[in-house]
PLY file of the C-alpha trace (Angstrom):
ply
format ascii 1.0
element vertex 330
property float x
property float y
property float z
element edge 329
property int vertex1
property int vertex2
end_header
-77.38 -89.66 44.05
-77.32 -87.11 46.83
-79.58 -84.09 46.94
-78.63 -80.99 48.92
-80.80 -77.96 49.63
-78.58 -75.10 50.73
-80.23 -71.91 51.87
-78.71 -68.57 51.01
-80.45 -66.84 53.93
-78.12 -64.39 55.58
-77.88 -64.11 59.33
-79.10 -60.65 60.30
-77.95 -58.65 63.24
-79.54 -55.90 65.33
-77.30 -53.08 66.44
-78.17 -51.77 69.89
-76.83 -48.40 70.93
-75.42 -47.83 74.36
-78.10 -47.20 76.99
-78.04 -44.14 79.23
-76.94 -46.37 82.10
-73.52 -46.69 80.44
-73.74 -50.17 78.83
-71.27 -50.68 76.01
-72.37 -50.98 72.43
-72.79 -54.62 71.32
-74.17 -56.75 68.51
-76.61 -59.56 69.21
-78.36 -62.28 67.20
-82.07 -62.53 67.92
-83.99 -65.66 67.10
-87.78 -65.72 67.29
-87.97 -62.23 68.86
-90.34 -59.51 67.78
-88.42 -56.29 67.19
-89.91 -52.88 67.94
-89.92 -51.98 64.26
-91.87 -55.11 63.33
-88.94 -57.15 61.97
-89.02 -60.82 62.92
-85.96 -63.14 62.84
-86.93 -66.83 63.11
-84.16 -69.47 62.68
-82.08 -67.51 60.24
-85.03 -65.97 58.28
-85.41 -62.21 58.35
-88.98 -60.97 57.68
-89.73 -57.31 57.35
-93.04 -55.63 57.98
-94.48 -54.74 54.57
-95.90 -51.44 55.86
-93.97 -48.29 56.68
-93.45 -48.01 60.42
-92.77 -44.69 62.15
-91.44 -44.83 65.69
-91.18 -41.92 68.05
-89.04 -42.15 71.10
-90.77 -41.27 74.37
-87.51 -40.84 76.20
-84.82 -39.67 73.75
-81.18 -39.94 74.66
-79.63 -36.74 75.89
-76.74 -37.28 73.54
-79.02 -37.02 70.50
-80.45 -33.55 71.27
-78.12 -31.94 68.81
-79.31 -34.24 66.01
-82.75 -33.03 64.76
-83.28 -36.25 62.81
-82.48 -38.63 65.63
-86.01 -38.58 67.08
-87.67 -40.07 64.04
-86.72 -42.85 61.64
-88.76 -43.69 58.56
-88.24 -47.09 56.94
-89.42 -47.25 53.31
-91.94 -49.92 52.39
-90.38 -52.87 50.60
-91.81 -53.90 47.28
-92.74 -57.39 48.45
-92.30 -59.95 51.12
-88.65 -60.94 51.22
-87.94 -64.19 53.04
-84.18 -64.48 52.42
-81.12 -62.29 51.90
-82.61 -59.23 53.68
-80.99 -57.32 56.48
-83.19 -56.17 59.34
-83.54 -52.55 60.20
-81.05 -51.18 62.71
-82.73 -49.62 65.65
-81.21 -46.88 67.70
-83.11 -47.67 70.84
-81.11 -48.64 73.87
-83.71 -51.09 75.23
-85.74 -53.91 73.75
-89.19 -52.68 72.81
-90.62 -49.17 73.11
-91.60 -48.00 76.62
-94.38 -45.91 75.22
-95.70 -48.36 72.61
-99.46 -48.67 72.41
-101.33 -52.02 72.57
-102.90 -51.39 69.18
-99.47 -51.21 67.59
-98.55 -54.54 69.17
-101.68 -56.23 67.85
-101.01 -54.92 64.36
-97.45 -56.17 64.52
-98.65 -59.56 65.77
-101.15 -59.76 62.94
-98.43 -58.92 60.47
-96.23 -61.51 62.07
-98.97 -64.12 61.73
-99.46 -63.17 58.08
-95.78 -63.59 57.48
-95.79 -66.93 59.29
-98.70 -68.07 57.11
-96.76 -67.00 54.06
-93.75 -68.91 55.36
-95.91 -71.96 56.04
-97.08 -71.90 52.45
-93.52 -71.66 51.28
-92.57 -74.52 53.59
-95.42 -76.63 52.22
-94.24 -75.88 48.69
-90.74 -76.89 49.69
-92.06 -80.03 51.35
-93.96 -80.95 48.20
-90.83 -80.36 46.14
-88.84 -82.33 48.69
-91.31 -85.24 48.42
-91.01 -85.16 44.64
-87.24 -85.11 44.94
-87.41 -87.97 47.46
-89.44 -90.03 44.99
-86.94 -89.22 42.28
-84.12 -90.17 44.63
-85.87 -93.46 45.43
-86.31 -94.12 41.71
-82.67 -93.30 41.14
-81.69 -95.49 44.09
-83.67 -98.38 42.60
-82.04 -97.79 39.22
-78.70 -97.48 40.97
-79.26 -100.85 42.69
-80.12 -102.44 39.36
-77.08 -100.83 37.78
-74.96 -101.96 40.72
-76.12 -105.56 40.19
-75.34 -105.23 36.48
-71.97 -103.72 37.31
-71.26 -106.58 39.74
-72.15 -109.09 37.02
-70.01 -107.21 34.54
-67.20 -107.08 37.11
-67.36 -110.85 37.53
-67.30 -111.29 33.77
-64.40 -108.87 33.52
-62.53 -110.75 36.25
-63.15 -114.00 34.40
-61.90 -112.43 31.18
-58.88 -111.00 32.98
-58.04 -114.40 34.46
-58.41 -116.02 31.04
-56.33 -113.26 29.49
-53.65 -113.67 32.17
-53.52 -117.42 31.52
-53.31 -116.86 27.78
-50.71 -114.14 28.29
-48.62 -116.53 30.41
-48.92 -119.20 27.72
-48.06 -116.67 25.03
-45.07 -115.45 27.07
-43.89 -119.04 27.54
-44.33 -119.70 23.82
-42.40 -116.53 22.98
-39.59 -117.52 25.36
-39.42 -121.02 23.85
-39.47 -119.56 20.33
-36.74 -117.05 21.26
-34.59 -119.81 22.75
-35.07 -122.01 19.69
-34.30 -119.08 17.42
-31.13 -118.28 19.37
-30.08 -121.93 19.26
-30.76 -122.12 15.53
-28.79 -118.92 14.98
-25.89 -120.30 17.02
-26.00 -123.54 15.03
-26.16 -121.56 11.81
-23.09 -119.55 12.84
-21.28 -122.76 13.78
-22.18 -124.38 10.46
-21.08 -121.29 8.60
-17.77 -121.25 10.50
-17.30 -124.96 9.75
-18.08 -124.28 6.10
-15.39 -121.58 6.01
-12.94 -123.95 7.72
-13.75 -126.72 5.24
-13.37 -124.30 2.37
-10.00 -123.19 3.73
-8.95 -126.81 4.15
-10.12 -127.60 0.63
-8.09 -124.68 -0.69
-5.08 -125.87 1.30
-5.55 -129.42 -0.02
-5.79 -128.08 -3.57
-2.58 -126.12 -3.01
-0.87 -129.20 -1.61
-2.16 -131.25 -4.53
-0.68 -128.75 -6.97
2.57 -128.78 -5.01
2.65 -132.58 -4.98
1.90 -132.65 -8.66
4.71 -130.18 -9.33
6.97 -132.23 -7.06
6.00 -135.36 -8.96
6.95 -133.66 -12.23
10.21 -132.57 -10.65
10.92 -136.09 -9.39
10.07 -137.52 -12.75
12.42 -135.07 -14.41
15.10 -135.83 -11.84
14.61 -139.57 -12.36
15.11 -139.15 -16.09
18.15 -136.99 -15.45
19.50 -139.54 -12.98
19.00 -142.29 -15.53
20.91 -140.23 -18.06
23.66 -139.38 -15.58
24.19 -142.91 -14.30
27.10 -143.78 -16.59
28.64 -140.40 -15.98
28.38 -140.91 -12.26
30.14 -144.23 -12.49
32.97 -142.62 -14.43
33.13 -139.79 -11.91
33.27 -142.21 -9.03
36.18 -143.98 -10.61
37.83 -140.66 -11.26
37.17 -139.58 -7.69
38.70 -142.70 -6.25
41.82 -142.06 -8.24
42.03 -138.50 -7.13
41.33 -139.13 -3.46
43.87 -141.90 -3.10
46.76 -141.65 -5.45
46.73 -138.27 -7.04
46.09 -136.24 -3.93
48.84 -138.09 -2.07
51.26 -137.47 -4.88
50.42 -133.80 -4.97
50.95 -133.42 -1.26
54.16 -135.36 -1.40
55.46 -133.23 -4.23
54.63 -130.04 -2.34
56.36 -131.33 0.76
59.39 -132.46 -1.21
59.66 -129.12 -2.99
59.41 -127.29 0.30
62.08 -129.40 2.04
64.41 -129.81 -0.92
66.55 -126.85 -0.02
66.99 -128.02 3.59
67.10 -131.77 3.12
68.25 -132.62 -0.43
69.30 -136.14 0.49
65.84 -137.11 1.72
63.99 -136.44 -1.56
63.51 -140.04 -2.65
62.85 -141.25 0.87
60.15 -138.67 1.35
58.43 -139.61 -1.87
58.23 -143.29 -0.99
57.18 -143.06 2.63
54.86 -139.96 2.47
52.69 -141.38 -0.27
52.18 -144.63 1.59
51.38 -142.86 4.82
48.82 -140.54 3.24
47.07 -143.44 1.50
46.66 -145.37 4.75
46.03 -142.72 7.44
44.75 -139.66 5.60
46.37 -137.40 8.19
46.62 -133.99 6.56
47.74 -131.99 9.58
50.94 -133.85 10.37
53.26 -136.11 8.27
55.13 -138.81 10.13
58.18 -140.42 8.48
59.86 -143.65 9.68
63.45 -144.74 9.28
64.67 -148.12 10.56
61.80 -148.41 12.99
62.26 -144.97 14.50
59.55 -142.40 14.03
60.28 -138.80 13.35
57.87 -136.10 12.23
57.59 -132.50 11.36
54.50 -130.25 11.12
53.03 -129.04 7.86
52.29 -125.68 9.44
55.74 -124.48 8.49
55.21 -125.37 4.86
54.23 -122.29 2.88
52.20 -124.13 0.23
50.14 -126.25 2.64
46.96 -124.10 2.41
47.28 -123.82 -1.32
47.37 -127.62 -1.57
44.30 -127.99 0.63
42.32 -125.36 -1.33
43.27 -127.06 -4.57
42.05 -130.41 -3.30
38.76 -128.80 -2.10
38.26 -127.17 -5.49
38.70 -130.56 -7.15
36.07 -132.07 -4.87
33.62 -129.23 -5.64
34.05 -129.82 -9.35
33.35 -133.53 -8.84
30.19 -132.79 -6.82
28.99 -130.31 -9.43
29.42 -132.86 -12.15
27.47 -135.42 -10.07
24.53 -133.01 -9.71
24.40 -132.60 -13.44
0 1
1 2
2 3
3 4
4 5
5 6
6 7
7 8
8 9
9 10
10 11
11 12
12 13
13 14
14 15
15 16
16 17
17 18
18 19
19 20
20 21
21 22
22 23
23 24
24 25
25 26
26 27
27 28
28 29
29 30
30 31
31 32
32 33
33 34
34 35
35 36
36 37
37 38
38 39
39 40
40 41
41 42
42 43
43 44
44 45
45 46
46 47
47 48
48 49
49 50
50 51
51 52
52 53
53 54
54 55
55 56
56 57
57 58
58 59
59 60
60 61
61 62
62 63
63 64
64 65
65 66
66 67
67 68
68 69
69 70
70 71
71 72
72 73
73 74
74 75
75 76
76 77
77 78
78 79
79 80
80 81
81 82
82 83
83 84
84 85
85 86
86 87
87 88
88 89
89 90
90 91
91 92
92 93
93 94
94 95
95 96
96 97
97 98
98 99
99 100
100 101
101 102
102 103
103 104
104 105
105 106
106 107
107 108
108 109
109 110
110 111
111 112
112 113
113 114
114 115
115 116
116 117
117 118
118 119
119 120
120 121
121 122
122 123
123 124
124 125
125 126
126 127
127 128
128 129
129 130
130 131
131 132
132 133
133 134
134 135
135 136
136 137
137 138
138 139
139 140
140 141
141 142
142 143
143 144
144 145
145 146
146 147
147 148
148 149
149 150
150 151
151 152
152 153
153 154
154 155
155 156
156 157
157 158
158 159
159 160
160 161
161 162
162 163
163 164
164 165
165 166
166 167
167 168
168 169
169 170
170 171
171 172
172 173
173 174
174 175
175 176
176 177
177 178
178 179
179 180
180 181
181 182
182 183
183 184
184 185
185 186
186 187
187 188
188 189
189 190
190 191
191 192
192 193
193 194
194 195
195 196
196 197
197 198
198 199
199 200
200 201
201 202
202 203
203 204
204 205
205 206
206 207
207 208
208 209
209 210
210 211
211 212
212 213
213 214
214 215
215 216
216 217
217 218
218 219
219 220
220 221
221 222
222 223
223 224
224 225
225 226
226 227
227 228
228 229
229 230
230 231
231 232
232 233
233 234
234 235
235 236
236 237
237 238
238 239
239 240
240 241
241 242
242 243
243 244
244 245
245 246
246 247
247 248
248 249
249 250
250 251
251 252
252 253
253 254
254 255
255 256
256 257
257 258
258 259
259 260
260 261
261 262
262 263
263 264
264 265
265 266
266 267
267 268
268 269
269 270
270 271
271 272
272 273
273 274
274 275
275 276
276 277
277 278
278 279
279 280
280 281
281 282
282 283
283 284
284 285
285 286
286 287
287 288
288 289
289 290
290 291
291 292
292 293
293 294
294 295
295 296
296 297
297 298
298 299
299 300
300 301
301 302
302 303
303 304
304 305
305 306
306 307
307 308
308 309
309 310
310 311
311 312
312 313
313 314
314 315
315 316
316 317
317 318
318 319
319 320
320 321
321 322
322 323
323 324
324 325
325 326
326 327
327 328
328 329
């Protein structure tokens, strides 16, 4: 705790008029000087004479002859001794002191000055007493402040200990939270993986069920086809026999007849020869694009492309084969 005692005493000034010798007007600060009007300024304190002082100039300035009031100044008596915040009276004299001042006036002013100094001494003693009381209070406060400082130091140490403990616990809690967050993230990832696997297994199960139904339907179809095949077995044997007849003998005869009918107008003498040799050739070679006929060891041939009914014969044979295949499927 700091105690300050600021004084509000104003610094007073004395205005000195220009002397007859031609000195310029100036303002001065007087400390510890006795002014002609009885005002005393000591270290920033302005003290006024409590009595009314009338001063008459013995040598008035020639410039003030026109002013009838310039030869006499009357200062009213103050109501009490004022130690601070008072301005000193402004004198119009051009020199310090009065040239014609009497010794009795000086003694009276000195006595007044001494009275004022005694008053000031009493005030100073009062201030000293108050200052001593304040000093004791400050010492008491300083002692209390030292005790409080020790308590604050102890509390600071305790607070530091608590902060260190709290920091350690906070670090442990942060580590625990990080571990828990990592475990939670891992568990969530595993849960997502398990859920995805469950969906995959469910899809596979659905696919397996679909395949099972398809296999079951296929099994029914195969069973039905097996029964149909068992029923069609004798028919198939008959058809195979019929097919062998058609593919060998009948088809050859049909082709031979077509060829003979086509060449009858050009080669009427070869009709019987063509029938014998063409059928044998077709049964052995199966050459449908070209028919080769032999006579006494010499080969001669002619193309079926010039025969108008060749394509009709082929389409008829193909139609017969389609009918045979259709009957086999039944």
